[in-house]
C-alpha positions as CSV (number, residue, x, y, z in Angstrom):
1,M,23.4,21.5,-201.3
2,T,20.0,23.2,-201.4
3,D,19.2,21.1,-204.5
4,E,19.3,18.0,-202.4
5,F,16.4,19.1,-200.2
6,T,13.0,17.4,-200.4
7,K,9.9,18.3,-198.4
8,G,10.8,15.7,-195.8
9,R,14.4,16.8,-195.4
10,F,13.2,20.4,-195.1
11,K,10.8,19.3,-192.3
12,A,13.6,17.3,-190.6
13,L,16.0,20.3,-190.7
14,A,13.3,22.5,-189.2
15,L,12.8,20.0,-186.4
16,V,16.6,19.7,-185.7
17,S,16.8,23.5,-185.7
18,Q,14.2,23.6,-182.9
19,F,16.1,21.0,-180.9
20,L,19.4,22.9,-181.3
21,K,17.9,26.1,-180.0
22,C,18.2,24.9,-176.5
23,P,20.4,22.0,-175.5
24,S,18.5,19.0,-174.1
25,R,18.9,17.9,-170.5
26,E,20.7,14.8,-171.7
27,L,23.2,16.9,-173.6
28,L,23.8,19.2,-170.7
29,L,24.4,16.2,-168.4
30,E,26.8,14.7,-170.9
31,S,28.7,18.0,-171.1
32,I,29.1,18.0,-167.4
33,Y,30.4,14.4,-167.5
34,K,32.9,15.3,-170.3
35,D,34.0,18.5,-168.4
36,I,32.6,20.9,-171.0
37,K,31.6,24.3,-169.7
38,E,27.9,25.1,-170.2
39,E,28.8,28.4,-171.9
40,D,31.0,26.6,-174.4
41,L,28.2,24.1,-175.1
42,R,25.7,26.9,-175.6
43,W,28.0,28.8,-177.9
44,V,28.3,25.7,-180.1
45,T,24.6,24.9,-180.1
46,D,23.8,28.6,-180.8
47,R,26.1,28.5,-183.8
48,F,24.5,25.2,-185.1
49,H,21.0,26.7,-184.6
50,Y,22.0,29.9,-186.4
51,Y,23.4,28.0,-189.4
52,T,20.4,25.6,-189.6
53,L,18.1,28.7,-189.7
54,R,20.3,30.2,-192.5
55,L,20.0,26.9,-194.4
56,L,16.3,26.9,-194.0
57,E,16.1,30.5,-195.2
58,D,18.2,29.6,-198.3
59,V,16.0,26.6,-199.1
60,E,12.8,28.6,-198.7
61,E,14.2,31.3,-200.9
62,K,15.2,28.7,-203.6
63,I,11.7,27.2,-203.4
64,K,10.1,30.7,-203.7
65,H,12.3,31.5,-206.7
66,S,11.6,28.2,-208.3
67,K,7.9,28.7,-208.0
68,E,8.1,32.2,-209.4
69,S,10.2,30.9,-212.4
70,S,7.7,28.1,-213.1
71,N,4.8,30.6,-213.1
72,N,6.4,32.7,-215.8
């Protein structure tokens, strides 16, 4: 999956990760409307945030490794 990342996709993932860090007001209101506890919503968004950060790290590592390989 990391092979599919372009510079633009990497930037987009970083942006999405920032938004997942803290649920938006709109998402919080929607969760109230759908009878979802705030702690459950935060648990889910925390996990999404964690995995997007891990994916960003994987992509960064792959880019670093690729640059090192091309320099040798």
